C-alpha positions, 0 to 999 in steps of 0.5 A: 197886476191886480188894481183895486177900484175906489169910487166914492171920494169927494168934497164934503162939509165938516160934520158931514158923512161920506162912504168910500167903497173898494171893489176887488176884482181878480182874486178870492176876496174872502181870503184877504184882510182888508184895510183903509189907509190915508195920506194927507199932504206932507204927511206919511200914510197912516192906517185908518181901519182893518177888517178880518176875512170874515168881517168879525173883527174890526180895528181903528186908529184912535182918532177914527174910533166912533166916527168911522166904520169899516165893513165888507160884503164878501159876496160883492167883493167890496169893502166900505168905509163909512165916515161920519162927523168928518173934520177938516183934518180928515182931508186926505187921499184914502187908499184901499189895501188887500193883504193875504198874509205876506204873500200878496199885497194889493192897493187901490189908486187912492181917492181924494176926500176933502172936508171943507166948508 
């Protein structure tokens, strides 16, 4: 079972930045579309951002546009989520996802991000 590894969560003050990483062992990273999701307490998991295999196209949920940036380094098998101007409502567990068409679908264990003063 492939397990993605997500270091980088933590506590940050409102308005501050935080960068999440997701390391992907055990498969050909460049073949996978990568996504970040998040789930706040009592809410459903929601899609945050998507990046294509080459990194050439990125998409974001409306509430994250202009504040979050997804990127990837195919040489390091790593995807990143740079989060700026964080708000308390961004508090959630953030999950990394790797998907190869409908054949393979891998998830990280989640990392807690708490935005609070």
